[in-house]
C-alpha positions in Angstrom: 39.4 124.0 133.5 42.6 122.0 133.4 43.8 121.0 130.0 45.4 117.6 129.7 46.9 116.4 126.4 47.8 112.7 126.1 50.0 111.6 123.3 49.2 108.0 122.3 46.1 105.8 122.2 47.4 102.4 123.3 47.7 100.7 126.7 49.2 103.6 128.7 47.5 106.4 126.8 44.0 105.0 127.1 44.4 104.0 130.7 45.5 107.6 131.5 42.7 109.2 129.5 39.9 107.1 130.9 41.2 107.2 134.5 41.7 111.0 134.5 38.2 111.6 133.1 36.5 109.2 135.4 38.1 110.6 138.5 38.2 114.4 137.6 35.0 114.5 135.5 34.3 118.1 134.4 37.4 119.6 136.1 39.5 118.5 133.1 39.5 118.9 129.3 41.3 115.9 127.9 42.6 115.5 124.4 44.1 112.3 123.1 46.4 112.7 120.1 47.4 109.5 118.2 48.9 108.9 114.8 46.8 105.6 114.7 43.1 105.9 114.6 42.7 102.4 116.1 43.6 100.7 119.4 45.4 97.5 118.6 45.8 94.6 121.1 49.5 94.2 120.3 50.0 90.9 122.1 47.8 89.1 119.6 49.8 90.2 116.6 51.7 86.9 116.9 48.6 85.1 115.6 47.9 87.3 112.6 50.5 85.9 110.2 48.9 82.4 110.5 45.4 83.6 109.9 44.4 82.8 113.5 43.4 86.5 114.0 42.2 89.2 111.6 43.0 92.9 112.2 39.3 93.6 113.1 39.4 90.9 115.7 42.0 92.7 117.8 41.4 96.4 117.2 38.7 99.1 117.5 38.2 102.7 116.4 39.4 105.1 119.1 37.3 108.2 118.2 33.8 107.0 119.2 35.1 105.2 122.3 36.8 108.3 123.6 34.2 110.8 122.6 31.5 108.6 124.4 33.4 109.4 127.6 33.7 113.1 126.9 37.3 112.9 125.8 38.5 114.6 122.6 40.3 112.6 120.0 42.7 113.9 117.4 44.0 111.6 114.7 47.3 113.2 114.1 51.0 112.7 114.7 52.9 114.9 117.2 55.8 116.5 115.5 57.3 118.6 118.3 56.8 119.4 122.0 57.7 122.9 123.2 57.7 122.5 127.0 58.5 126.2 127.8 55.3 127.1 126.0 53.2 124.1 127.2 52.6 123.4 123.5 52.4 120.3 121.3 52.8 120.7 117.5 51.0 118.1 115.4 50.2 117.4 111.8 46.7 118.8 112.4 47.6 121.9 114.4 48.9 123.0 117.8 47.6 122.1 121.2 48.2 123.8 124.5 48.3 121.9 127.8 48.5 122.3 131.5 49.6 118.7 131.9 51.1 116.5 129.2 51.2 112.7 129.3 53.6 111.1 126.8 52.5 107.5 126.0 53.6 107.4 122.3 55.1 104.0 122.1 58.2 103.5 120.0 59.7 104.1 116.6 61.1 100.9 115.1 64.8 101.2 114.5 65.3 98.8 111.6 68.3 100.8 110.4 70.3 99.4 113.4 71.1 96.4 111.1 71.7 96.4 107.4 68.9 94.5 105.6 66.6 94.4 108.7 62.9 94.8 108.4 60.1 94.6 105.8 60.6 98.1 104.4 63.8 98.1 102.4 65.1 94.9 104.2 64.6 91.2 103.9 63.1 90.1 107.2 59.5 90.3 108.5 58.2 91.9 111.6 55.1 91.5 113.9 55.4 94.9 115.6 52.4 96.4 113.8 49.2 95.1 112.0 50.7 96.0 108.6 53.9 94.2 109.5 52.0 91.1 110.7 49.9 91.0 107.6 53.1 91.2 105.5 54.6 88.4 107.6 51.5 86.3 106.8 52.0 86.8 103.1 55.6 85.7 103.4 54.5 82.7 105.5 52.0 81.6 102.8 54.7 81.8 100.2 57.1 79.9 102.5 54.7 77.0 103.1 54.8 76.2 99.4 58.6 76.1 99.3 59.9 75.6 102.9 63.4 75.8 104.2 65.4 77.2 107.2 63.5 79.6 109.6 65.3 82.2 111.8 63.4 84.0 114.5 64.9 86.4 117.1 65.7 89.8 118.4 68.6 92.1 117.6 71.1 93.9 119.9 69.4 96.7 121.9 66.0 95.0 121.4 63.7 94.9 124.3 60.5 93.1 123.2 61.9 89.6 123.7 58.6 88.1 124.7 57.1 88.5 121.3 60.1 86.8 119.7 59.7 83.8 122.0 56.0 83.6 121.4 56.5 83.8 117.7 59.2 81.1 117.5 56.9 78.7 119.3 53.9 79.7 117.3 55.7 79.3 114.0 56.9 75.8 115.1 53.3 74.9 115.9 52.1 76.4 112.6 54.8 74.4 110.7 53.4 71.2 112.3 49.9 72.1 111.4 50.9 72.8 107.8 52.6 69.4 107.6 56.1 70.9 106.8 57.8 70.6 110.2 60.1 67.8 108.9 61.2 70.1 106.1 62.3 73.1 108.1 65.0 73.9 110.7 64.2 76.6 113.3 66.9 78.8 114.9 66.3 81.4 117.5 68.9 84.2 117.7 69.0 86.7 120.6 71.2 89.3 122.2 70.2 88.0 125.6 73.0 86.5 127.7 70.9 83.3 128.1 67.6 81.9 126.9 64.7 83.0 129.0 66.3 86.2 130.2 63.4 88.2 128.7 65.2 91.5 129.4 64.4 91.0 133.1 67.4 88.9 134.1 65.3 85.8 133.9 62.3 84.8 136.2 62.9 81.9 138.5 63.9 78.8 136.4 63.0 80.5 133.1 66.4 79.6 131.6 66.0 75.9 132.2 62.4 75.9 131.2 63.1 77.6 127.9 66.1 75.4 127.1 63.9 72.3 127.9 61.1 73.4 125.5 63.5 74.4 122.8 65.0 70.9 122.9 61.6 69.3 123.1 60.3 70.9 119.9 63.6 71.1 118.0 64.5 74.8 118.1 68.2 75.7 118.2 69.0 78.7 120.4 71.9 81.1 119.8 72.4 83.6 122.7 74.7 86.5 123.4 75.1 87.6 119.7 74.6 90.7 117.7 73.3 90.6 114.1 75.8 92.3 111.9 73.9 92.3 108.5 71.2 90.5 106.6 71.1 89.6 103.0 68.2 88.1 101.0 69.3 84.6 102.1 71.7 84.8 105.0 72.0 86.4 108.5 75.5 87.3 109.7 76.2 87.0 113.4 78.9 88.6 115.5 80.2 85.2 116.5 81.2 84.6 112.9 78.3 82.3 112.1 76.3 82.8 109.0 72.7 81.5 109.1 70.9 80.6 105.9 67.1 81.3 105.9 64.0 81.3 103.8 61.8 82.9 106.4 63.0 85.3 109.1 61.2 87.4 111.7 63.6 89.6 113.7 62.4 92.1 116.4 64.3 95.4 116.0 65.5 97.8 118.7 63.1 100.6 119.7 63.6 104.3 119.8 61.6 107.1 121.3 59.4 108.7 118.6 60.8 111.4 116.4 58.8 114.1 118.1 60.5 113.4 121.4 63.9 113.1 119.8 63.4 116.4 118.0 62.2 118.2 121.2 65.2 117.3 123.3 63.0 115.8 126.0 64.5 112.3 125.9 67.8 110.5 126.3 70.1 109.6 123.5 67.5 107.0 122.3 64.6 109.4 122.6 63.1 107.8 125.7 61.7 110.1 128.5 63.7 110.2 131.8 61.3 110.1 134.7 61.3 109.9 138.5 59.4 107.3 140.5 56.2 109.4 140.0 56.6 109.1 136.2 57.1 112.8 136.0 59.8 114.1 133.6 62.9 114.8 135.6 63.1 118.4 134.4 59.4 119.4 133.9 56.8 119.3 136.6 53.8 119.1 134.3 55.1 116.4 131.9 54.6 112.7 132.7 55.3 109.6 130.7 54.2 106.0 130.7 54.7 102.8 128.7 57.4 102.3 126.1 58.2 106.0 126.0 59.8 105.8 129.4 63.6 105.4 129.7 64.6 102.2 131.5 68.1 100.7 131.6 68.9 97.1 132.0 70.3 96.9 135.6 73.7 95.2 134.8 76.2 95.2 132.0 75.8 92.6 129.2 78.3 91.5 126.5 75.7 92.5 123.9 73.5 95.5 124.7 69.9 94.6 125.4 66.8 96.6 126.4 64.1 96.2 128.9 60.5 95.2 128.0 57.7 97.6 128.8 54.7 95.4 128.4 51.0 96.4 128.2 50.6 95.5 131.8 53.6 97.5 132.9 52.4 100.4 130.8 49.1 100.4 132.6 50.8 100.4 136.0 53.0 103.3 135.0 50.0 105.2 133.7 48.0 104.8 136.9 50.9 106.1 139.0 51.2 109.1 136.7 47.4 109.7 136.8 47.4 109.7 140.6 50.1 112.3 140.7 48.4 114.5 138.1 45.1 114.3 140.0 46.9 115.3 143.2 48.3 118.4 141.5 45.0 119.3 139.9 43.2 119.1 143.2 46.0 121.0 145.0 46.9 118.1 147.3 50.5 117.7 146.0 51.1 114.3 147.5 53.4 112.0 145.5 52.6 108.4 144.7 55.8 106.6 143.9 56.6 103.3 142.2 60.0 102.7 140.6 59.9 100.7 137.4 62.1 98.1 139.1 59.4 97.6 141.7 56.5 96.9 139.3 55.4 93.3 139.8 55.5 91.8 136.2 52.5 89.7 135.1 52.6 87.9 131.8 51.0 85.1 129.8 53.2 84.0 126.9 51.6 81.9 124.2 53.3 78.9 122.5 50.8 77.8 119.9 48.9 75.1 121.8 50.9 75.7 125.0 52.1 78.6 127.0 53.5 79.9 130.3 52.2 82.2 133.0 54.7 84.1 135.1 54.6 86.7 137.8 57.1 88.0 140.3 57.4 90.4 143.2 59.3 93.0 141.1 60.8 93.4 137.6 64.4 93.1 138.6 66.3 91.0 141.2 66.3 90.6 144.1 62.8 89.3 144.3 60.7 88.0 147.2 58.8 85.6 145.0 58.2 84.4 141.5 55.7 82.0 139.8 56.5 80.3 136.6 53.7 77.9 135.4 53.7 76.3 131.9 50.9 74.4 130.4 48.3 74.2 127.6 45.8 76.2 129.8 48.1 79.2 129.4 47.2 79.4 125.7 43.5 79.6 126.5 44.2 82.1 129.3 45.7 84.4 126.8 42.8 83.9 124.4 40.3 84.8 127.2 42.4 87.8 128.3 42.5 89.2 124.8 38.6 89.1 124.6 38.3 90.5 128.1 40.8 93.3 127.6 39.4 94.5 124.3 35.9 94.6 125.9 37.3 96.5 128.9 39.1 99.2 126.8 36.3 99.5 124.3 34.0 100.4 127.2 36.5 102.5 129.1 36.4 100.3 132.1 40.0 100.9 133.2 39.1 100.7 136.8 38.9 96.9 136.3 42.1 94.8 136.5 
C-alpha cells in the first residue's frame, strides 16, 4: 500500500486528501498532519472583528471529518523533512512516506517591519482566528474613542485582497457604529497602483478601486514600504508619517519553519515546483497552495508578492493529485498547469457591496476578464461560505 503524507489541513491539503482517497481508495494509506486541529474558512476572517461571524461559524474539527473518510489525522507540527529518507519529523513522532504533499500555508513574517503585528507590535491582523478576535477587541475599544484608521499591506506582502476587503468592511462598520464622521481612513500598499492585487490588475480594476475609494472617502497611498511602526504612527518610505488609533496591516508571508530548516524551499521558504506541482529536485514531493514559490512577473519599485487564494490552492492540489495518482497506478503521464495559467476566480466583499472577478489566466496577457461590482457580490460570498464549509465538512471535493 502506498503511503501518502499531507502536511496541512486547509484548502490545498484537504482537497488533496479527499481526492486521493476517493480516487485510489484502499490502494493508499493517507495521513494528514496539521498544527491546527480545525479547518478555518479564511476568507470570512474579515467579518470576525465586527462580530458578524464567530469562530465556530467558519470552522470545523478536522479529525472526525477525515477519519470518516478513512484518512488518518495527526494534530502536530512538522519540524523537519528529510527527503533522502522519505521522512517527516513532527512534534508527535516521525512519519514515513512514499509521496509527500506540502500544503502547509505560511508563517507570518511580522519581523519584516519594526512594530508590526499583534504579538510584540502595535497593529492588528486578520490572518488567523486569534488575530481576528484580537482585532475585534481593539475595534470595540476604538469605537469608544475613534480617530485615524490605517489599513494596508507591507512590502513583500501577497494577500492584498484581504486588505482591500477589510478596508471597505471597516468603513462600513464605522458607518454602522455612527462614527464615520469622526474617523479618517487611509489605505497603504506596496502595490504599484490600486487594484493591482498582486496580479498586475484585472481589467479596469485600478479605475474601479480608485472610484470606490473616492466614493466612500478612503485615501489610497501606493508604491510605498512601511519602515517602522510606533504606538501611534506609521512611517512610510516616501517620508510620510501617518497617525493612527487603529491599524490592520497584512504582513509578508514566509514558508513554514519546517521547510526553511529542511532546505527544500527558496530563500523565503517556499517550494520550487514545476508545472505538475512536483518539487523540482524530488520526484515524490509535491506542493500546493501558499507553500508554492511564485514570483511576480515583472519588476516593481517596492517588492510585492503574488496571492495564492483558496481557489488557486484547490486547483494546484488537483493537478498534484492527478500526477500522484498517475505514478501510483504506473501510468506516468503528466498533467501540467503553470501557476500563471490558472484562471483566477474571486468574490471580494465590501461590507454591503462587493465585486466578482475572473480572468482567463493569473497574469497578462489574458484572453478575457470579467469584473462585476454590486451588492449581490456580498450575498454571493455569504452563500459561498456556507456552501464551501458544507462541501469540505462532507469531503465533497469533487464538487466545484
